[in-house]
N, C-alpha and C positions, 0 to 999 in steps of 0.2 A: 602483868608480869609474864614473860615468855617462859614456856615450859621447855626444858631441855629434853631432846629425844635421845634415848639410849638405844643402841643396836646390839644385838647378840652376835658375837663372833664365835665360830666353831672351827677348831683346828684339829685335824686328826693326824696322829703319828703312830708308829709301831708300839710305843709304850702306853698310849692312851689318847684321850681327847681333852683338849683345853677349851674352856669356855671363857669368853671375855664379855663382860656386860658392864658398861660404864667404866668406873675406875677399878672394878674387881675382876679377878681371874680365878678360875676354879679348874682343878685338874681331876679328871676321871681316869684312874689307872685301869689298865687292861685287866687287872686282877679283881676289880670291884664288880659286884653283881650288876650294878646299873650300867656297866659298860655294854653289856649285850642289848639292853633296852636302847641305849644311845645309838648303837650301830643300826638297829632296826629303824629308829626314828630318822636317822640320816638317810637311809635307803628310801624312805617314804617322804622325804622333805617335810617332816613333821617336827617342829621345834618346840611344841608345847611341853614335852617331857623335860627339856633342858631348863625351861623357866621354872617348872615344878621342882626340879633338882636344886636349882639355885635358891629358891625359896626355902626348901628344906634345909640346905646348908646354912642359910642365914637365920634359921630358927623361926621362919614365918609360915611353916607348913599349914597348920589349921586355919590361920587367918587368911592366908592366900587361897586355900581351898574354898573357904566360905565365900570369899569375894568372887572367885571364878564361878561358883554355883549361882550366886546372885546375878552375875552378868549373863550367864546362860539362861536363867529364868526370864530375865528382861528381854533377851533376844527372842526367846520362844513366845513370849507374850506379844511381841511386835509382829510375828508372822501370822 
């Protein structure tokens, strides 16, 4: 079975930032606290906060965090 690759699209406007991932889109209003984090992440070309925000909005926060921690531990063990 082939695995479909999904890419994150980030679009910035005066009113906020739109995230596109797979079939879903998410809007981060300039009024939201996360907007400041998003701007810093864009300046640093760091897209991890966007994936975390998507997971949070999908209700996958704790499970996603735990999976990321396991992956980081695995990578650390390989080094």
